[in-house]
C-alpha positions as CSV (number, residue, x, y, z in Angstrom):
1,M,-11.9,-16.6,2.7
2,R,-8.6,-15.8,1.0
3,V,-8.9,-12.4,-0.7
4,F,-6.3,-11.1,-3.1
5,V,-6.2,-7.2,-3.1
6,C,-4.6,-5.1,-5.9
7,G,-4.0,-1.4,-6.1
8,G,-3.8,1.4,-3.6
9,E,-1.6,-0.4,-1.1
10,L,-0.7,3.0,0.3
11,G,-4.3,4.1,0.5
12,I,-7.7,2.6,-0.3
13,G,-6.3,-0.9,-0.9
14,F,-4.7,-1.0,2.5
15,V,-8.0,0.2,4.2
16,V,-10.0,-2.4,2.3
17,G,-7.5,-5.0,3.5
18,Q,-7.9,-4.0,7.1
19,R,-11.7,-4.2,6.8
20,L,-11.4,-7.7,5.3
21,L,-9.1,-8.8,8.1
22,A,-11.5,-7.5,10.7
23,E,-14.2,-9.6,9.1
24,G,-12.1,-12.7,9.5
25,H,-10.7,-13.1,6.0
26,K,-7.1,-13.7,5.0
27,V,-5.6,-11.0,2.8
28,T,-2.8,-11.1,0.2
29,M,-1.8,-7.6,-1.0
30,L,-0.1,-7.0,-4.3
31,T,2.6,-4.3,-4.1
32,S,5.2,-2.9,-6.4
33,Y,7.1,-1.3,-3.5
34,E,9.6,-3.5,-1.7
35,D,9.8,-0.9,1.1
36,L,6.1,-1.6,2.0
37,I,6.6,-5.3,2.6
38,P,7.5,-5.0,6.4
39,N,4.5,-2.7,7.1
40,L,2.1,-5.0,5.2
41,T,3.4,-8.0,7.1
42,K,3.2,-6.1,10.4
43,N,-0.5,-5.4,9.6
44,R,-1.2,-9.2,9.1
45,M,-1.4,-9.0,5.3
46,N,0.6,-11.3,3.0
47,P,2.5,-9.1,0.6
48,V,3.3,-10.2,-2.9
49,L,5.9,-8.1,-4.8
50,G,5.5,-7.8,-8.5
51,N,3.0,-7.2,-11.4
52,V,-0.1,-9.2,-12.3
53,Q,1.7,-10.7,-15.3
54,D,4.4,-12.3,-13.1
55,A,4.0,-16.1,-12.6
56,S,4.3,-15.9,-8.8
57,V,1.5,-13.3,-8.8
58,Q,-0.7,-15.4,-11.1
59,Q,-0.2,-18.3,-8.7
60,N,-1.5,-16.2,-5.8
61,V,-4.5,-15.0,-7.8
62,A,-5.3,-18.6,-8.8
63,K,-5.3,-19.7,-5.1
64,A,-7.5,-16.8,-3.9
65,D,-11.2,-17.3,-3.1
66,A,-11.9,-13.7,-4.3
67,V,-10.0,-10.9,-6.0
68,I,-10.5,-7.1,-5.5
69,D,-8.8,-4.5,-7.6
70,V,-9.4,-1.1,-6.1
71,E,-7.6,1.0,-8.6
72,L,-8.6,2.3,-12.0
73,P,-5.8,1.6,-14.5
74,N,-3.7,4.7,-15.2
75,T,-3.6,5.1,-18.9
76,L,-2.8,8.9,-19.1
77,L,0.6,8.3,-20.8
78,I,-0.5,5.5,-23.1
79,Q,-1.2,6.6,-26.6
80,K,-3.4,3.6,-27.5
81,V,-5.0,1.6,-24.8
82,H,-5.2,-2.2,-25.2
83,V,-7.8,-3.4,-22.8
84,A,-6.4,-7.0,-22.9
85,R,-3.2,-5.7,-21.4
86,L,-4.8,-4.0,-18.4
87,R,-4.7,-5.6,-15.0
88,P,-8.5,-6.0,-14.5
89,Y,-8.7,-7.9,-17.8
90,L,-5.7,-10.1,-16.9
91,L,-7.2,-10.9,-13.5
92,A,-10.5,-11.9,-15.2
93,Q,-8.6,-14.2,-17.5
94,T,-6.9,-15.9,-14.6
95,L,-10.2,-16.5,-12.8
96,Q,-12.1,-17.6,-15.9
97,G,-14.3,-20.6,-15.2
98,S,-13.7,-20.5,-11.4
99,G,-17.0,-18.9,-10.3
100,R,-15.1,-16.8,-7.8
101,P,-15.8,-13.1,-7.1
102,L,-13.8,-10.4,-9.0
103,I,-14.4,-6.8,-8.1
104,V,-12.8,-4.2,-10.3
105,T,-12.8,-0.4,-10.2
106,S,-14.1,1.9,-12.9
107,S,-14.9,5.6,-12.9
108,A,-17.7,8.1,-13.2
109,A,-15.8,9.3,-16.3
110,V,-17.4,6.4,-18.2
111,L,-20.7,8.2,-18.1
112,G,-19.5,11.6,-19.3
113,D,-21.7,14.6,-18.6
114,T,-24.7,13.1,-16.7
115,G,-26.9,16.2,-16.3
116,S,-27.7,17.5,-12.9
117,N,-30.1,14.7,-11.9
118,P,-28.2,11.7,-10.4
119,V,-28.1,8.7,-12.8
120,D,-28.2,5.1,-11.9
121,E,-26.2,2.2,-13.2
122,S,-28.3,1.8,-16.4
123,A,-27.5,5.3,-17.7
124,P,-26.0,5.4,-21.2
125,L,-22.2,5.5,-21.5
126,R,-20.7,8.7,-23.0
127,P,-17.1,8.5,-21.8
128,L,-15.0,11.6,-21.3
129,Q,-12.1,12.3,-23.5
130,G,-9.3,9.9,-22.7
131,Y,-11.7,7.2,-21.4
132,A,-13.0,5.7,-24.6
133,W,-11.5,2.4,-23.6
134,L,-13.4,2.2,-20.3
135,P,-16.7,0.9,-21.6
136,R,-14.9,-1.9,-23.3
137,L,-13.1,-2.8,-20.1
138,E,-16.3,-2.9,-18.1
139,K,-18.0,-5.0,-20.8
140,E,-15.1,-7.5,-20.9
141,I,-15.1,-7.9,-17.1
142,L,-18.8,-8.3,-16.8
143,K,-19.1,-10.9,-19.5
144,S,-16.3,-13.1,-18.0
145,S,-17.3,-16.7,-18.2
146,R,-18.2,-18.2,-14.9
147,V,-16.7,-15.4,-12.8
148,R,-18.8,-13.4,-10.2
149,S,-17.7,-10.2,-11.8
150,I,-18.6,-6.8,-10.2
151,V,-17.7,-3.3,-11.3
152,I,-17.7,-0.3,-8.8
153,R,-17.8,3.2,-10.1
154,P,-16.6,5.6,-7.4
155,A,-18.0,9.1,-7.3
156,W,-16.1,11.9,-9.0
157,E,-15.0,13.4,-5.7
158,L,-13.2,11.2,-3.1
159,H,-12.6,12.8,0.2
160,G,-11.7,12.0,3.8
161,C,-8.1,11.1,3.0
162,R,-4.9,13.2,3.4
163,P,-3.9,14.7,1.2
164,P,-7.5,15.1,-0.2
165,N,-8.1,13.3,-3.5
166,W,-10.4,16.0,-4.9
167,S,-10.5,16.4,-8.7
168,I,-8.7,19.2,-10.5
169,A,-12.1,20.9,-10.8
170,I,-12.5,21.8,-7.1
171,G,-9.0,23.4,-7.1
172,N,-10.2,25.5,-10.0
173,W,-13.3,26.6,-8.1
174,M,-11.1,27.6,-5.2
175,R,-8.8,29.6,-7.4
176,L,-11.7,31.4,-9.1
177,A,-13.1,32.3,-5.6
178,K,-9.7,33.7,-4.6
179,R,-9.3,35.6,-7.8
180,F,-12.7,37.4,-7.4
181,R,-12.8,37.4,-3.6
182,H,-16.2,35.8,-3.9
183,G,-17.4,32.2,-4.3
184,K,-18.1,31.8,-8.0
185,Y,-20.2,29.4,-10.1
186,I,-20.7,29.5,-13.9
187,G,-24.2,30.4,-15.3
188,S,-26.9,29.0,-13.0
189,G,-24.5,26.8,-11.1
190,E,-27.0,23.9,-11.2
191,N,-24.6,21.4,-12.6
192,C,-23.7,18.7,-10.0
193,Y,-20.9,16.5,-8.8
194,S,-21.1,13.3,-6.7
195,A,-18.9,12.5,-3.7
196,V,-18.0,9.6,-1.5
197,H,-15.9,9.5,1.7
198,F,-12.7,7.4,1.6
199,D,-13.9,5.1,4.4
200,D,-17.4,4.7,3.0
201,L,-15.9,3.6,-0.3
202,A,-13.8,1.0,1.5
203,D,-16.9,-0.3,3.1
204,L,-18.6,-0.8,-0.3
205,Y,-16.0,-3.2,-1.6
206,C,-16.7,-5.4,1.4
207,V,-20.4,-5.2,1.0
208,A,-20.1,-6.0,-2.7
209,L,-17.9,-9.1,-1.9
210,K,-20.7,-10.4,0.4
211,K,-23.8,-9.5,-1.5
212,A,-23.4,-8.4,-5.1
213,G,-24.3,-10.9,-7.8
214,A,-22.4,-11.6,-11.1
215,G,-22.7,-8.8,-13.6
216,T,-23.4,-6.1,-11.0
217,I,-22.4,-2.5,-11.5
218,L,-22.5,-0.3,-8.3
219,H,-22.2,3.5,-8.0
220,A,-20.2,4.5,-4.9
221,A,-21.8,7.9,-4.3
222,S,-23.0,9.0,-0.9
223,E,-24.0,12.6,-1.8
224,N,-24.5,15.0,-4.7
225,F,-24.0,18.8,-4.7
226,S,-24.4,21.6,-7.1
227,M,-21.7,24.1,-8.1
228,K,-23.8,26.8,-6.5
229,E,-23.7,24.9,-3.2
230,L,-19.9,24.4,-3.7
231,A,-19.4,28.1,-4.3
232,A,-21.3,29.0,-1.2
233,T,-19.2,26.6,0.9
234,I,-15.9,27.9,-0.5
235,H,-17.1,31.5,0.0
236,R,-18.0,30.8,3.6
237,G,-14.7,28.9,4.3
238,L,-12.6,31.8,2.9
239,A,-14.6,34.2,5.1
240,F,-15.6,36.5,2.2
241,K,-18.3,39.1,2.6
242,G,-21.5,39.2,0.7
243,E,-22.9,36.3,-1.3
244,P,-21.5,34.0,-4.0
245,S,-22.2,35.1,-7.5
246,S,-22.5,33.8,-11.1
247,L,-19.8,34.1,-13.7
248,S,-20.6,33.9,-17.4
249,L,-18.9,31.1,-19.4
250,K,-17.2,33.7,-21.6
251,D,-15.6,35.4,-18.6
252,A,-14.8,32.0,-16.9
253,R,-12.8,31.0,-20.0
254,R,-10.5,34.0,-19.4
255,F,-9.6,32.8,-15.9
256,S,-9.7,29.0,-16.1
257,P,-8.3,26.7,-18.9
258,I,-11.0,24.1,-18.1
259,A,-14.0,26.4,-17.8
260,D,-16.1,24.4,-20.2
261,A,-15.5,21.2,-18.2
262,L,-16.5,23.0,-15.1
263,T,-20.1,23.4,-16.5
264,Q,-20.5,19.6,-16.8
265,S,-22.2,17.3,-14.3
266,H,-20.9,14.0,-12.8
267,A,-23.9,13.1,-10.6
268,L,-24.4,9.4,-9.6
269,S,-27.1,7.7,-7.6
270,G,-25.9,5.3,-5.0
271,D,-29.3,3.8,-4.3
272,L,-28.5,0.3,-5.7
273,A,-25.5,-0.1,-3.4
274,R,-27.8,0.9,-0.5
275,T,-30.2,-1.9,-1.3
276,L,-27.3,-4.3,-0.7
277,G,-26.8,-2.9,2.8
278,W,-24.2,-0.2,2.1
279,R,-24.6,2.5,4.8
280,P,-22.4,5.5,4.1
281,Y,-22.3,7.7,7.2
282,R,-19.1,9.8,7.2
283,E,-19.2,13.6,7.1
284,S,-20.1,15.5,4.0
285,I,-17.5,16.7,1.5
286,M,-18.9,20.2,2.1
287,K,-17.6,20.2,5.6
288,E,-14.2,19.2,4.5
289,I,-14.0,21.8,1.7
290,E,-15.1,24.5,4.1
291,Q,-12.4,23.5,6.6
292,R,-9.8,23.4,3.8
293,S,-10.8,26.8,2.5
294,F,-10.5,28.2,6.0
295,E,-7.1,26.7,6.5
296,N,-5.9,28.1,3.1
297,A,-7.2,31.6,4.0
298,F,-5.5,31.4,7.4
299,A,-2.2,30.2,5.8
300,S,-2.4,33.1,3.3
301,R,-2.8,35.7,6.0
302,L,0.2,34.3,7.9
303,K,2.1,33.5,4.7
304,L,2.2,29.8,5.6
305,P,2.4,27.0,3.0
306,S,-1.0,26.4,1.5
307,T,-2.9,23.1,2.3
308,E,-4.7,23.2,-1.0
309,C,-5.2,19.9,-2.7
310,K,-2.2,18.8,-4.7
311,N,-4.4,17.5,-7.5
312,A,-6.0,21.0,-8.0
């Protein structure tokens, strides 16, 4: 099968491409970086330079047996988002009527605050601020005429890559712990996040290509953890004495500009993906966070550069 891969050519897209090659597929990789072309070619991928609107790129999409877009459109600097101008929509239009697979990437942000119990793919959509356009994009993709359209919503926390791609929230929890020299959670600490390892996420795109039917939404979540568990992990990694403790929301607002957001939950169930044969098995994000916390504590003692996540 000829598979056209978009997005993350320096990261998740490249890894998905490698998985596809190992399974015997031919891979064409879209890139906007001319310097990457030799490396992609060396790794047996056919690089195409440009944007999805370009005629040459459209021709490659039209020739593909399947298309996978592994990257959520970045709309942070766009005042008004026009879904019809976003890459996933344009890909769906090109494949219209072909019956071929199109896998696009969404986000847990489309669900908003889920509550602490992991939600499945049928949960109501209450998108976070800045993501009001995302339900419209999902709807347009899933209703594409005669396209085997599939949407993957990766967990809130992606780990296992360097530098780690944790959300801003985890960086804030680490800073709160350092400020108080104790692991901290807000209130009861029962609100939860979901996580998925970088390599497990790459596996899911390949599983979806083989087995997911048209109109399928899949949550890429391999584990869920509470903020109380996170606080204990950071506390342990930073080698603090005693036990983690609660912080009132009022006090948390004094020390973190996103304190209210830190009380939300982004908890997903990955059970549906598992019924298709997805088997996430890489190590827990808790192990990675504990190790990073230890490295930061060690660097601080020796006055070395911190290894804290750049997104934090």
